[in-house]
C-alpha positions as CSV (number, residue, x, y, z in Angstrom):
1,M,0.9,-33.3,-58.3
2,S,1.6,-34.7,-54.9
3,E,-0.4,-37.9,-53.8
4,V,-2.9,-37.4,-51.1
5,L,-2.5,-40.2,-48.5
6,T,-5.5,-42.0,-47.0
7,Y,-5.6,-43.9,-43.7
8,P,-7.6,-47.1,-43.8
9,G,-8.1,-47.5,-40.0
10,P,-6.3,-49.5,-37.3
11,A,-5.1,-53.1,-38.0
12,T,-6.9,-55.7,-36.1
13,G,-5.5,-56.4,-32.5
14,A,-2.6,-54.5,-31.3
15,P,-1.3,-51.4,-33.4
16,D,1.8,-52.3,-35.5
17,V,4.7,-50.0,-36.7
18,A,3.3,-49.8,-40.3
19,D,0.0,-48.7,-39.2
20,Y,1.4,-46.1,-36.9
21,L,3.9,-44.7,-39.4
22,E,1.2,-44.4,-42.0
23,L,-1.1,-42.7,-39.5
24,L,1.8,-40.2,-38.8
25,A,2.3,-39.6,-42.5
26,V,-1.3,-38.9,-43.1
27,M,-1.6,-36.5,-40.2
28,S,1.6,-34.7,-41.2
29,Q,0.1,-34.2,-44.7
30,D,-3.2,-33.0,-43.2
31,F,-1.4,-30.5,-41.1
32,A,0.9,-29.2,-43.9
33,M,-2.1,-28.8,-46.3
34,S,-4.4,-27.2,-43.8
35,L,-6.0,-23.8,-44.2
36,D,-8.3,-24.5,-41.2
37,I,-6.4,-25.9,-38.2
38,D,-9.6,-26.5,-36.1
39,A,-11.0,-28.8,-38.9
40,T,-7.7,-30.4,-39.3
41,L,-7.2,-31.0,-35.7
42,K,-10.8,-32.5,-35.5
43,T,-9.9,-34.9,-38.5
44,A,-6.5,-35.9,-36.9
45,L,-8.2,-36.4,-33.5
46,G,-10.7,-38.7,-35.1
47,R,-7.8,-40.7,-36.6
48,I,-6.1,-40.9,-33.3
49,M,-9.3,-42.0,-31.5
50,D,-9.9,-44.7,-34.1
51,Y,-6.4,-46.0,-34.2
52,L,-6.1,-46.3,-30.3
53,E,-9.8,-47.5,-30.2
54,A,-11.1,-45.0,-27.7
55,E,-14.8,-43.9,-27.3
56,G,-14.0,-40.2,-27.3
57,A,-11.1,-37.7,-27.7
58,S,-10.5,-34.1,-27.1
59,I,-7.7,-31.5,-27.4
60,F,-7.4,-28.9,-24.5
61,L,-5.4,-25.7,-25.1
62,L,-4.1,-23.2,-22.6
63,E,-5.8,-19.8,-22.8
64,N,-6.1,-16.6,-20.8
65,E,-2.5,-16.2,-20.2
66,D,-2.2,-19.9,-19.5
67,T,-4.8,-19.8,-16.5
68,E,-7.4,-22.0,-18.2
69,L,-7.5,-25.2,-20.3
70,V,-10.3,-25.0,-23.0
71,C,-11.6,-27.9,-25.0
72,R,-10.7,-26.7,-28.5
73,V,-11.7,-29.8,-30.5
74,C,-13.7,-32.9,-29.5
75,V,-14.8,-36.1,-31.3
76,G,-17.0,-39.0,-30.1
77,E,-20.6,-39.3,-29.0
78,V,-20.5,-36.3,-26.7
79,D,-19.3,-32.9,-27.6
80,I,-17.5,-31.0,-24.8
81,T,-16.0,-28.3,-27.0
82,G,-15.8,-25.0,-25.0
83,I,-15.6,-26.7,-21.7
84,R,-13.2,-24.8,-19.4
85,L,-11.0,-26.1,-16.6
86,G,-8.3,-24.3,-14.4
87,A,-4.9,-24.7,-15.8
88,G,-4.1,-27.3,-13.2
89,D,-7.5,-29.0,-12.8
90,G,-8.3,-32.4,-13.7
91,I,-6.2,-35.2,-15.1
92,V,-5.6,-33.2,-18.3
93,G,-4.5,-30.3,-16.1
94,R,-2.0,-32.7,-14.2
95,A,-0.6,-33.9,-17.6
96,V,0.1,-30.3,-18.6
97,K,1.5,-29.2,-15.3
98,E,3.9,-32.3,-14.9
99,N,4.6,-32.5,-18.6
100,T,4.0,-36.3,-18.5
101,S,1.5,-38.6,-20.0
102,Q,-1.2,-39.9,-17.7
103,M,-2.9,-43.2,-17.9
104,V,-5.8,-43.8,-15.4
105,R,-7.4,-47.2,-15.6
106,D,-10.2,-46.2,-13.3
107,V,-11.0,-42.5,-12.9
108,R,-13.1,-43.2,-9.8
109,H,-9.9,-43.7,-7.9
110,D,-8.1,-40.7,-9.0
111,P,-8.6,-37.6,-6.9
112,N,-7.7,-35.2,-9.7
113,F,-10.5,-36.5,-12.0
114,A,-12.7,-33.5,-13.0
115,S,-16.1,-35.1,-12.6
116,S,-17.7,-31.7,-13.4
117,V,-17.1,-32.4,-17.1
118,D,-19.2,-35.7,-17.0
119,E,-21.8,-33.8,-14.9
120,Q,-22.1,-31.2,-17.6
121,S,-22.1,-33.5,-20.6
122,G,-23.9,-36.6,-19.3
123,F,-21.0,-38.8,-20.3
124,I,-19.6,-41.5,-18.2
125,T,-15.8,-41.7,-18.1
126,R,-14.3,-44.9,-17.0
127,S,-10.6,-44.7,-18.2
128,L,-8.4,-42.0,-19.4
129,L,-5.2,-41.6,-21.4
130,C,-3.7,-38.1,-21.7
131,A,-0.5,-36.7,-23.3
132,P,0.7,-33.2,-23.0
133,L,1.1,-30.9,-26.0
134,R,4.3,-28.9,-25.8
135,V,6.9,-27.3,-28.0
136,K,10.4,-27.1,-26.5
137,E,9.6,-25.7,-23.1
138,Q,6.4,-24.1,-23.9
139,P,3.2,-25.9,-22.6
140,M,0.2,-25.7,-24.9
141,G,-2.4,-28.1,-23.6
142,A,-2.9,-31.8,-23.9
143,I,-4.7,-34.6,-25.9
144,E,-7.1,-36.7,-23.9
145,L,-8.6,-40.2,-24.9
146,V,-11.5,-41.7,-22.9
147,N,-12.7,-45.3,-22.5
148,K,-10.9,-47.9,-24.5
149,T,-13.4,-49.8,-26.6
150,T,-11.8,-53.1,-27.0
151,G,-10.3,-55.9,-24.9
152,D,-10.5,-55.2,-21.1
153,G,-11.5,-51.5,-21.9
154,L,-8.2,-50.2,-20.5
155,F,-5.4,-48.3,-22.2
156,N,-2.0,-50.0,-22.0
157,N,1.5,-48.7,-22.3
158,T,1.7,-49.2,-26.1
159,D,-1.2,-46.8,-26.4
160,R,0.6,-44.3,-24.0
161,Y,3.8,-44.3,-26.3
162,V,1.7,-44.0,-29.4
163,L,-0.2,-41.0,-28.1
164,Q,2.9,-39.3,-26.9
165,A,4.4,-39.5,-30.4
166,L,1.2,-38.3,-32.0
167,A,1.0,-35.4,-29.5
168,A,4.4,-34.3,-30.7
169,S,3.3,-34.0,-34.2
170,A,0.1,-32.2,-33.2
171,S,1.9,-29.7,-31.0
172,L,4.2,-28.6,-33.8
173,A,1.0,-28.3,-36.2
174,I,-0.7,-26.2,-33.4
175,K,2.3,-24.1,-32.9
176,N,2.7,-23.4,-36.5
177,A,-1.0,-22.4,-36.9
178,Q,-0.8,-20.2,-34.0
179,M,2.3,-18.5,-35.4
180,A,0.6,-18.0,-38.8
181,A,-2.5,-16.5,-37.1
182,D,-0.2,-14.1,-35.2
183,L,1.4,-13.0,-38.3
184,L,-1.9,-12.6,-40.0
185,R,-3.2,-10.5,-37.1
186,Q,0.0,-8.5,-37.1
187,E,-0.2,-7.8,-40.8
188,R,-3.9,-6.9,-40.6
189,L,-3.0,-4.5,-37.6
190,R,-0.3,-3.1,-39.5
191,R,-2.6,-2.2,-42.4
192,E,-5.2,-0.7,-40.0
193,V,-2.5,1.4,-38.4
194,E,-1.3,2.6,-41.7
195,L,-4.9,3.4,-42.6
196,A,-5.5,5.3,-39.3
197,S,-2.3,7.1,-39.9
198,E,-3.4,8.2,-43.4
199,I,-6.7,9.4,-42.0
200,Q,-5.1,11.4,-39.3
201,R,-2.7,13.1,-41.8
202,G,-5.9,14.0,-43.8
203,L,-7.3,15.7,-40.8
204,L,-4.4,18.1,-40.4
205,P,-4.9,21.4,-42.3
206,V,-3.1,22.0,-45.5
207,P,-0.4,24.6,-45.1
208,R,-1.4,28.1,-46.4
209,P,1.1,30.2,-48.4
210,A,2.4,33.4,-47.0
211,P,1.2,35.8,-45.7
212,F,-1.2,33.5,-43.9
213,P,-0.8,34.1,-40.2
214,V,-1.2,30.6,-38.9
215,A,1.2,27.5,-39.2
216,G,1.3,24.2,-37.5
217,L,3.6,21.1,-37.3
218,N,3.0,17.6,-36.0
219,L,5.8,15.1,-35.3
220,P,4.1,11.7,-34.3
221,A,6.1,9.4,-31.9
222,R,4.3,6.5,-33.4
223,E,2.5,5.6,-36.6
224,V,-0.6,7.2,-35.2
225,S,-0.7,10.4,-33.0
226,G,-2.8,11.4,-30.0
227,D,-1.9,15.2,-30.8
228,F,-3.9,17.3,-33.2
229,Y,-4.1,21.0,-34.4
230,D,-6.4,22.6,-36.8
231,F,-7.4,26.1,-38.1
232,I,-10.5,27.1,-40.1
233,E,-11.0,30.2,-42.0
234,L,-14.3,31.8,-41.2
235,P,-16.6,33.8,-43.7
236,D,-15.9,37.1,-42.0
237,G,-12.1,36.8,-42.2
238,R,-11.4,35.6,-38.7
239,I,-9.6,32.3,-38.1
240,A,-10.7,29.6,-35.7
241,F,-7.8,27.4,-34.3
242,N,-7.2,24.7,-31.8
243,I,-4.4,22.4,-30.5
244,G,-5.0,19.3,-28.4
245,D,-3.2,16.4,-26.7
246,V,-5.1,13.1,-25.9
247,S,-4.0,11.3,-22.6
248,G,-2.4,7.9,-23.3
249,K,-1.0,6.6,-26.6
250,G,-1.7,4.1,-29.3
251,I,-4.9,3.4,-31.3
252,N,-7.3,4.5,-28.5
253,A,-5.6,7.8,-28.2
254,A,-5.6,8.1,-32.0
255,L,-9.3,7.3,-32.2
256,M,-10.1,10.0,-29.6
257,M,-7.8,12.4,-31.4
258,M,-10.0,11.9,-34.6
259,E,-13.2,12.4,-32.8
260,V,-12.2,15.6,-31.1
261,S,-10.6,16.9,-34.3
262,S,-13.6,16.3,-36.2
263,L,-15.9,17.8,-33.7
264,F,-13.8,21.0,-33.8
265,H,-13.8,21.1,-37.6
266,C,-17.7,20.5,-37.8
267,L,-18.7,22.8,-34.8
268,G,-16.0,25.5,-35.5
269,K,-17.6,26.6,-38.6
270,T,-20.9,27.8,-36.9
271,V,-19.8,28.3,-33.2
272,H,-17.6,31.3,-33.3
273,N,-17.2,31.9,-29.5
274,P,-14.2,29.8,-28.1
275,S,-15.8,29.3,-24.6
276,E,-19.1,28.2,-26.1
277,L,-17.2,25.9,-28.7
278,L,-15.2,24.2,-26.1
279,A,-18.3,23.6,-23.9
280,Q,-20.1,21.9,-26.8
281,I,-17.0,19.8,-27.6
282,N,-16.7,18.8,-24.0
283,A,-20.5,17.8,-23.9
284,E,-20.1,15.6,-26.9
285,V,-16.8,14.0,-25.8
286,A,-17.8,13.4,-22.2
287,E,-20.7,11.1,-23.6
288,T,-18.3,8.7,-25.3
289,A,-14.9,9.1,-23.7
290,T,-13.3,6.0,-22.4
291,R,-13.0,5.9,-18.7
292,G,-9.9,7.8,-17.6
293,M,-9.2,9.4,-20.9
294,F,-9.2,13.1,-21.4
295,I,-7.9,15.9,-23.8
296,T,-6.0,18.9,-23.0
297,M,-6.9,21.5,-25.5
298,V,-6.7,25.2,-26.5
299,C,-9.5,26.7,-28.7
300,G,-9.3,30.2,-30.0
301,I,-10.3,32.8,-32.7
302,Y,-7.9,35.1,-34.3
303,D,-9.0,38.4,-36.0
304,P,-6.4,39.5,-38.5
305,S,-8.0,42.9,-38.9
306,T,-7.7,43.8,-35.1
307,R,-4.8,41.4,-34.4
308,M,-6.7,40.1,-31.4
309,V,-6.9,36.6,-30.1
310,S,-9.6,35.1,-28.0
311,L,-8.8,31.7,-26.5
312,V,-9.7,29.2,-23.9
313,N,-7.1,26.9,-22.3
314,A,-8.5,23.6,-21.1
315,G,-5.8,22.0,-19.0
316,H,-3.2,22.5,-21.8
317,E,0.4,23.8,-21.7
318,P,0.4,27.5,-21.4
319,P,0.6,29.3,-24.7
320,L,3.6,31.6,-25.0
321,L,3.3,35.1,-26.3
322,L,6.5,36.6,-27.8
323,T,6.2,40.6,-27.6
324,P,7.9,43.1,-29.8
325,A,10.3,43.7,-26.8
326,G,11.5,40.1,-26.9
327,E,9.6,39.2,-23.6
328,I,7.6,36.0,-23.2
329,Q,4.2,35.9,-21.5
330,E,2.5,32.8,-20.3
331,F,-1.4,32.1,-20.3
332,P,-2.0,29.1,-18.0
333,A,-5.1,26.9,-18.2
334,S,-8.2,28.3,-16.8
335,A,-10.4,25.2,-17.1
336,P,-10.1,21.4,-16.7
337,P,-9.3,19.1,-19.7
338,V,-12.0,18.1,-22.1
339,G,-13.7,14.8,-21.6
340,L,-14.8,15.3,-18.0
341,P,-18.6,15.3,-17.1
342,P,-20.1,18.8,-17.6
343,S,-20.9,18.8,-13.9
344,L,-17.1,19.1,-13.2
345,V,-16.6,22.1,-15.3
346,P,-16.5,25.3,-13.0
347,E,-19.7,27.2,-12.7
348,I,-18.0,30.2,-14.5
349,G,-17.6,27.9,-17.5
350,Y,-14.7,28.3,-19.9
351,V,-12.9,31.7,-19.3
352,E,-11.6,33.4,-22.4
353,E,-8.3,35.1,-22.7
354,H,-8.1,38.2,-24.9
355,I,-4.5,38.8,-26.4
356,S,-3.2,41.5,-28.6
357,L,-0.9,40.2,-31.2
358,E,0.2,43.6,-32.4
359,N,3.7,42.7,-33.9
360,S,3.7,39.7,-31.6
361,S,3.4,35.9,-32.1
362,L,1.6,33.4,-30.1
363,Y,3.0,29.9,-29.7
364,L,1.0,26.8,-28.6
365,F,2.5,23.4,-28.2
366,T,2.0,20.0,-26.5
367,D,4.1,18.5,-23.7
368,G,5.8,16.3,-26.1
369,L,8.0,19.2,-26.8
370,T,9.1,20.1,-23.4
371,D,9.5,16.3,-22.6
372,S,11.9,15.8,-25.4
373,H,15.8,16.0,-25.3
374,T,18.2,18.1,-27.2
375,V,20.7,16.7,-29.6
376,D,23.4,16.7,-26.8
377,G,21.0,14.8,-24.5
378,R,19.9,17.7,-22.3
379,P,16.0,17.8,-21.3
380,Y,14.4,20.2,-23.8
381,G,12.1,21.8,-21.2
382,I,10.3,25.1,-21.1
383,D,13.5,27.2,-20.9
384,E,14.8,25.6,-24.1
385,V,11.4,26.2,-25.8
386,R,11.5,29.9,-24.8
387,K,15.2,30.2,-26.2
388,S,14.2,28.5,-29.4
389,I,11.2,30.7,-29.9
390,V,13.4,33.9,-29.5
391,H,16.1,32.6,-31.7
392,A,13.6,31.8,-34.6
393,A,11.5,35.0,-34.2
394,S,13.1,36.7,-37.3
395,L,12.5,33.7,-39.6
396,P,9.5,33.6,-42.0
397,L,6.6,31.9,-40.4
398,E,6.7,28.8,-42.8
399,V,10.2,27.8,-41.6
400,R,10.0,29.0,-38.0
401,L,8.4,25.9,-36.4
402,P,10.8,23.4,-38.2
403,A,13.6,25.7,-36.7
404,I,12.3,25.4,-33.3
405,V,12.2,21.7,-33.3
406,S,15.5,21.3,-35.2
407,G,17.3,21.2,-31.8
408,L,15.3,18.0,-30.8
409,D,17.2,14.7,-30.8
410,Q,15.4,12.8,-33.5
411,T,18.0,10.1,-34.0
412,T,16.0,7.9,-31.8
413,P,12.2,7.7,-31.7
414,L,10.4,10.4,-29.9
415,K,8.8,9.4,-26.6
416,D,5.7,11.4,-27.2
417,D,4.0,13.3,-30.1
418,V,5.3,16.9,-30.6
419,T,2.9,19.3,-32.0
420,L,3.2,23.2,-32.4
421,L,0.9,25.9,-33.6
422,C,1.9,29.6,-34.2
423,I,-0.4,32.6,-34.8
424,D,1.7,35.4,-36.1
425,G,0.6,39.2,-35.7
426,G,3.4,40.7,-37.5
427,D,2.8,43.3,-40.2
428,E,3.2,40.9,-43.2
429,S,1.0,38.2,-41.8
430,S,-1.9,40.6,-41.4
431,E,-2.1,41.5,-45.1
432,Q,-4.8,39.0,-46.3
């Protein structure tokens, strides 16, 4: 078991080499064994203050993209922890900016002295010794000592050199602690993203075996997706369905996706009119949507007994209908995206389209499909989507959507989520 070093305090009179080396060894061991960098810095700062016989000491670190110096740790009679200065303000700011130690014997004659700190704390600063904290070329902050308590009350060059050396040791400890904290945050974020991804996958509907007439596919560009689709079998045999795309990417889009998907799955079981369902979803989302975020979305109901679809397109890509003659018809959006205040929805509300799927198939997709590229590097685009739909038309529904996206370049990460939904009105799919 390793021996824990103790530091007995400074020798009487001027610091000597043995005392200095012992202090450095104790501090190094403190930093190496530390699980709480703030507590360890405070202990080390107290040792430095005692060794150099100062009345108080503090560590200022750069924060807010290096625009502010914040007192992170403080020891002495007055606690100034949390006090903030501009990155270049005060003598401590000058030490950081110039990357040189500063020894001010009488702060009253230094124009850079930040008297506001004394005004806030009630402390009287007479002399200052300051050393920058830096690792390689990266400035981090500074250690500041105030008011020598022995001799003439002034710091000297020996104090300056000692503080510079101790600051170098503290800099490495702070940098290592920051890197460890960053790794911990990254690992925590990774676990949270994995959990969010798992929850999202759980929100997608379970594929139904043939001859079920609805199938979907989702290819997330990242661990979490802003796209979603769903379908619900209603008690009367009809099927409610939706597809949506949240503006933006990342966690915010994923959280919004989960909210809207959950709303559809809950409300869609009792509200069987697409226009009313979308209006209720919009009213709920508009109350909580982050400023500037919105969702393009298609909601619909398919009746296998009549092979009729009723749907509302709220700002989404136009669904494509492949007819028995091999022609493709588009159904553009008739309403703005979801997430806008209800006052911005047109007075006529959400207008429904009524589409016959007699021996036809309806394809819905997000713009991630049209914004992708083919294997040979060409933009996928709407024309390529149309060709792929026609080429895959004779395939069974369960393999049709994978066939449509098989031409996408997936050797590199997708730039956007790709989601497709198909409602098939062919003979076999209508046999429930």
